[in-house]
KOLDODO-304790 format. One record per residue (C-alpha): residue number from 0; y, x, z. Coordinates in Angstrom, 3 decimals. Layout:
residues N
<pt nr="NUM" north="Y" east="X" up="Z"/>
...
***
This chain:
residues 215
<pt nr="0" north="146.816" east="130.814" up="90.893"/>
<pt nr="1" north="143.592" east="129.336" up="92.225"/>
<pt nr="2" north="143.660" east="126.993" up="95.171"/>
<pt nr="3" north="140.723" east="127.050" up="97.583"/>
<pt nr="4" north="139.472" east="123.587" up="98.492"/>
<pt nr="5" north="139.795" east="122.650" up="102.133"/>
<pt nr="6" north="136.505" east="122.063" up="103.925"/>
<pt nr="7" north="135.501" east="118.457" up="104.536"/>
<pt nr="8" north="135.726" east="117.004" up="108.046"/>
<pt nr="9" north="132.541" east="117.716" up="109.944"/>
<pt nr="10" north="131.634" east="120.647" up="107.709"/>
<pt nr="11" north="130.782" east="124.118" up="108.977"/>
<pt nr="12" north="132.374" east="127.345" up="107.762"/>
<pt nr="13" north="130.136" east="127.428" up="104.709"/>
<pt nr="14" north="131.379" east="124.044" up="103.556"/>
<pt nr="15" north="127.995" east="122.363" up="104.192"/>
<pt nr="16" north="128.129" east="119.130" up="106.120"/>
<pt nr="17" north="126.187" east="119.270" up="109.357"/>
<pt nr="18" north="123.488" east="116.771" up="110.206"/>
<pt nr="19" north="124.268" east="114.506" up="113.106"/>
<pt nr="20" north="121.740" east="114.376" up="115.923"/>
<pt nr="21" north="121.201" east="110.773" up="116.987"/>
<pt nr="22" north="121.154" east="110.049" up="120.733"/>
<pt nr="23" north="118.135" east="109.114" up="122.848"/>
<pt nr="24" north="119.317" east="105.513" up="123.098"/>
<pt nr="25" north="119.152" east="105.139" up="119.316"/>
<pt nr="26" north="115.659" east="106.673" up="119.213"/>
<pt nr="27" north="114.471" east="104.264" up="121.929"/>
<pt nr="28" north="115.937" east="101.326" up="120.002"/>
<pt nr="29" north="114.222" east="102.472" up="116.789"/>
<pt nr="30" north="110.881" east="102.845" up="118.617"/>
<pt nr="31" north="111.153" east="99.395" up="120.215"/>
<pt nr="32" north="111.904" east="97.743" up="116.871"/>
<pt nr="33" north="109.090" east="99.655" up="115.183"/>
<pt nr="34" north="106.553" east="98.388" up="117.726"/>
<pt nr="35" north="107.778" east="94.826" up="117.242"/>
<pt nr="36" north="107.700" east="95.018" up="113.435"/>
<pt nr="37" north="104.273" east="96.694" up="113.305"/>
<pt nr="38" north="102.823" east="94.718" up="116.184"/>
<pt nr="39" north="99.173" east="94.632" up="115.090"/>
<pt nr="40" north="99.165" east="98.292" up="114.056"/>
<pt nr="41" north="100.598" east="99.104" up="117.481"/>
<pt nr="42" north="97.900" east="97.004" up="119.144"/>
<pt nr="43" north="95.199" east="98.955" up="117.308"/>
<pt nr="44" north="96.726" east="102.198" up="118.578"/>
<pt nr="45" north="97.085" east="100.847" up="122.108"/>
<pt nr="46" north="93.561" east="99.421" up="122.032"/>
<pt nr="47" north="92.008" east="102.881" up="122.141"/>
<pt nr="48" north="93.770" east="103.976" up="125.302"/>
<pt nr="49" north="93.329" east="100.488" up="126.787"/>
<pt nr="50" north="89.546" east="100.748" up="126.564"/>
<pt nr="51" north="89.482" east="104.307" up="127.859"/>
<pt nr="52" north="91.688" east="103.547" up="130.873"/>
<pt nr="53" north="89.782" east="100.322" up="131.579"/>
<pt nr="54" north="86.556" east="102.329" up="131.772"/>
<pt nr="55" north="88.241" east="104.997" up="133.906"/>
<pt nr="56" north="89.625" east="102.372" up="136.304"/>
<pt nr="57" north="86.254" east="100.632" up="136.572"/>
<pt nr="58" north="84.501" east="103.897" up="137.419"/>
<pt nr="59" north="87.094" east="104.884" up="140.018"/>
<pt nr="60" north="86.978" east="101.414" up="141.577"/>
<pt nr="61" north="83.178" east="101.531" up="141.741"/>
<pt nr="62" north="83.330" east="104.926" up="143.435"/>
<pt nr="63" north="85.811" east="103.665" up="146.019"/>
<pt nr="64" north="83.623" east="100.627" up="146.729"/>
<pt nr="65" north="80.518" east="102.788" up="147.123"/>
<pt nr="66" north="82.373" east="105.280" up="149.324"/>
<pt nr="67" north="80.080" east="107.645" up="151.211"/>
<pt nr="68" north="76.957" east="105.928" up="149.856"/>
<pt nr="69" north="77.641" east="107.149" up="146.320"/>
<pt nr="70" north="74.938" east="109.378" up="144.865"/>
<pt nr="71" north="76.203" east="112.804" up="143.754"/>
<pt nr="72" north="74.181" east="112.877" up="140.530"/>
<pt nr="73" north="75.322" east="109.406" up="139.595"/>
<pt nr="74" north="78.949" east="110.379" up="140.240"/>
<pt nr="75" north="78.622" east="113.464" up="138.003"/>
<pt nr="76" north="77.079" east="111.410" up="135.216"/>
<pt nr="77" north="79.880" east="108.845" up="135.378"/>
<pt nr="78" north="82.489" east="111.623" up="135.318"/>
<pt nr="79" north="81.074" east="112.980" up="132.073"/>
<pt nr="80" north="80.997" east="109.488" up="130.557"/>
<pt nr="81" north="84.651" east="108.977" up="131.479"/>
<pt nr="82" north="85.667" east="112.323" up="129.964"/>
<pt nr="83" north="83.792" east="111.608" up="126.735"/>
<pt nr="84" north="85.285" east="108.122" up="126.462"/>
<pt nr="85" north="88.811" east="109.479" up="126.925"/>
<pt nr="86" north="88.220" east="112.167" up="124.277"/>
<pt nr="87" north="86.959" east="109.553" up="121.823"/>
<pt nr="88" north="89.971" east="107.347" up="122.576"/>
<pt nr="89" north="92.341" east="110.264" up="122.006"/>
<pt nr="90" north="90.785" east="111.008" up="118.608"/>
<pt nr="91" north="91.053" east="107.327" up="117.701"/>
<pt nr="92" north="94.739" east="107.235" up="118.631"/>
<pt nr="93" north="95.405" east="110.349" up="116.522"/>
<pt nr="94" north="93.698" east="108.755" up="113.528"/>
<pt nr="95" north="95.639" east="105.515" up="113.970"/>
<pt nr="96" north="98.962" east="107.351" up="114.252"/>
<pt nr="97" north="98.197" east="109.394" up="111.121"/>
<pt nr="98" north="97.640" east="106.137" up="109.243"/>
<pt nr="99" north="100.928" east="104.844" up="110.659"/>
<pt nr="100" north="102.742" east="107.939" up="109.360"/>
<pt nr="101" north="101.246" east="107.396" up="105.899"/>
<pt nr="102" north="102.401" east="103.774" up="105.870"/>
<pt nr="103" north="105.940" east="104.813" up="106.880"/>
<pt nr="104" north="106.535" east="107.592" up="104.313"/>
<pt nr="105" north="109.478" east="105.799" up="102.691"/>
<pt nr="106" north="111.023" east="104.839" up="106.022"/>
<pt nr="107" north="110.827" east="108.426" up="107.245"/>
<pt nr="108" north="112.202" east="109.743" up="103.946"/>
<pt nr="109" north="115.116" east="107.305" up="104.100"/>
<pt nr="110" north="115.994" east="108.350" up="107.663"/>
<pt nr="111" north="115.937" east="112.036" up="106.715"/>
<pt nr="112" north="118.041" east="111.405" up="103.600"/>
<pt nr="113" north="120.606" east="109.666" up="105.814"/>
<pt nr="114" north="120.845" east="112.749" up="108.005"/>
<pt nr="115" north="118.163" east="112.316" up="110.671"/>
<pt nr="116" north="116.885" east="115.654" up="111.943"/>
<pt nr="117" north="113.187" east="116.470" up="112.068"/>
<pt nr="118" north="113.340" east="116.528" up="115.856"/>
<pt nr="119" north="114.641" east="112.942" up="115.795"/>
<pt nr="120" north="111.569" east="111.853" up="113.813"/>
<pt nr="121" north="109.295" east="113.595" up="116.332"/>
<pt nr="122" north="111.222" east="112.020" up="119.209"/>
<pt nr="123" north="110.876" east="108.585" up="117.606"/>
<pt nr="124" north="107.091" east="108.781" up="117.360"/>
<pt nr="125" north="106.700" east="110.266" up="120.847"/>
<pt nr="126" north="108.825" east="107.533" up="122.465"/>
<pt nr="127" north="106.855" east="104.879" up="120.599"/>
<pt nr="128" north="103.583" east="106.420" up="121.807"/>
<pt nr="129" north="104.927" east="106.681" up="125.358"/>
<pt nr="130" north="105.726" east="102.962" up="125.428"/>
<pt nr="131" north="102.291" east="102.063" up="124.073"/>
<pt nr="132" north="100.583" east="104.433" up="126.498"/>
<pt nr="133" north="102.235" east="102.924" up="129.562"/>
<pt nr="134" north="101.606" east="99.303" up="128.530"/>
<pt nr="135" north="97.988" east="99.945" up="127.503"/>
<pt nr="136" north="97.291" east="101.972" up="130.657"/>
<pt nr="137" north="98.599" east="99.272" up="132.997"/>
<pt nr="138" north="96.614" east="96.575" up="131.201"/>
<pt nr="139" north="93.504" east="98.762" up="131.101"/>
<pt nr="140" north="93.783" east="99.472" up="134.821"/>
<pt nr="141" north="94.166" east="95.764" up="135.607"/>
<pt nr="142" north="91.229" east="94.669" up="133.444"/>
<pt nr="143" north="88.896" east="97.468" up="134.593"/>
<pt nr="144" north="89.661" east="96.947" up="138.273"/>
<pt nr="145" north="89.442" east="93.141" up="138.161"/>
<pt nr="146" north="86.126" east="93.160" up="136.282"/>
<pt nr="147" north="84.476" east="95.525" up="138.771"/>
<pt nr="148" north="85.812" east="93.558" up="141.753"/>
<pt nr="149" north="84.529" east="90.286" up="140.289"/>
<pt nr="150" north="81.132" east="91.809" up="139.549"/>
<pt nr="151" north="80.831" east="93.159" up="143.090"/>
<pt nr="152" north="81.874" east="89.832" up="144.590"/>
<pt nr="153" north="79.369" east="87.981" up="142.405"/>
<pt nr="154" north="76.528" east="90.338" up="143.342"/>
<pt nr="155" north="77.283" east="89.982" up="147.057"/>
<pt nr="156" north="76.345" east="92.336" up="149.873"/>
<pt nr="157" north="73.024" east="94.233" up="149.467"/>
<pt nr="158" north="70.273" east="93.215" up="151.867"/>
<pt nr="159" north="69.882" east="96.751" up="153.210"/>
<pt nr="160" north="73.633" east="97.202" up="153.833"/>
<pt nr="161" north="74.798" east="97.901" up="157.425"/>
<pt nr="162" north="76.114" east="95.030" up="159.471"/>
<pt nr="163" north="79.756" east="94.224" up="158.811"/>
<pt nr="164" north="79.684" east="95.580" up="155.245"/>
<pt nr="165" north="81.582" east="93.522" up="152.661"/>
<pt nr="166" north="80.955" east="93.177" up="148.942"/>
<pt nr="167" north="83.970" east="95.411" up="148.228"/>
<pt nr="168" north="82.738" east="98.152" up="150.537"/>
<pt nr="169" north="85.447" east="100.712" up="151.341"/>
<pt nr="170" north="87.916" east="99.476" up="148.713"/>
<pt nr="171" north="91.422" east="98.824" up="150.057"/>
<pt nr="172" north="94.737" east="97.861" up="148.456"/>
<pt nr="173" north="96.037" east="101.389" up="149.005"/>
<pt nr="174" north="93.108" east="102.814" up="147.032"/>
<pt nr="175" north="93.650" east="100.248" up="144.260"/>
<pt nr="176" north="97.289" east="101.338" up="143.954"/>
<pt nr="177" north="96.216" east="104.988" up="143.993"/>
<pt nr="178" north="93.959" east="104.263" up="141.019"/>
<pt nr="179" north="96.947" east="102.707" up="139.215"/>
<pt nr="180" north="99.118" east="105.755" up="139.946"/>
<pt nr="181" north="96.355" east="107.986" up="138.573"/>
<pt nr="182" north="95.468" east="105.939" up="135.469"/>
<pt nr="183" north="98.961" east="105.336" up="134.068"/>
<pt nr="184" north="99.982" east="109.032" up="133.807"/>
<pt nr="185" north="96.557" east="109.916" up="132.373"/>
<pt nr="186" north="96.876" east="107.241" up="129.691"/>
<pt nr="187" north="100.470" east="108.176" up="128.870"/>
<pt nr="188" north="99.716" east="111.893" up="128.618"/>
<pt nr="189" north="96.657" east="111.356" up="126.417"/>
<pt nr="190" north="98.639" east="109.078" up="124.116"/>
<pt nr="191" north="101.437" east="111.655" up="123.850"/>
<pt nr="192" north="98.963" east="114.469" up="123.121"/>
<pt nr="193" north="97.213" east="112.382" up="120.463"/>
<pt nr="194" north="100.559" east="111.531" up="118.821"/>
<pt nr="195" north="101.992" east="115.057" up="118.682"/>
<pt nr="196" north="100.183" east="116.192" up="115.512"/>
<pt nr="197" north="101.002" east="112.988" up="113.533"/>
<pt nr="198" north="104.622" east="113.231" up="114.730"/>
<pt nr="199" north="104.910" east="116.830" up="113.525"/>
<pt nr="200" north="103.411" east="115.847" up="110.191"/>
<pt nr="201" north="105.977" east="113.053" up="109.853"/>
<pt nr="202" north="108.813" east="115.466" up="110.631"/>
<pt nr="203" north="107.668" east="117.896" up="107.906"/>
<pt nr="204" north="107.697" east="115.279" up="105.127"/>
<pt nr="205" north="110.205" east="116.267" up="102.382"/>
<pt nr="206" north="112.678" east="113.370" up="102.049"/>
<pt nr="207" north="112.675" east="113.197" up="98.254"/>
<pt nr="208" north="108.862" east="113.373" up="98.048"/>
<pt nr="209" north="108.485" east="110.663" up="100.681"/>
<pt nr="210" north="110.733" east="108.279" up="98.748"/>
<pt nr="211" north="108.558" east="108.698" up="95.630"/>
<pt nr="212" north="105.314" east="107.809" up="97.430"/>
<pt nr="213" north="103.855" east="104.345" up="96.859"/>
<pt nr="214" north="101.649" east="103.268" up="99.804"/>
***
């Protein structure tokens, strides 16, 4: 008489052990350690969005200083330059993240062999990009705003300016904070969008093939 083997603990009805989905806290911890270990690679990735947000912040600060005296054609030209710079930065971030995925083939393969789901791999890369996007956006905003303010203060008040006009024109602390509130989400969203394709590619890597790759 044959005896049917009892299913293992944690197995489904078909006898196949289910993969365990790791929590958000573990993904955040993995992302934080990955940034620390690959610090310079992370800085290269963050550098793209840093430059784009710094340029965006400088343009917005200049527009607030100029206020009602800003020329419409000049404003349109600067808008196009900002859009193009952000697109270029997004492409650069995508390229950098693709290189990061290539360098981490074995790490990704090991995680998947140990039971990590594909969605965990995607989550890991997106959280890492979100951290970099926020940090780079805040720094870019600070550098772009400070540089424009210093340049305006150094140039002084134009000779043909109305009486009572200051070097900073119509710029106020409220407007500076509004620029921060605008720049940080823009930088974070662009970084997330640029990281999505590399993250999906990382999630689709076959575990066994990834472990055989020498990078």
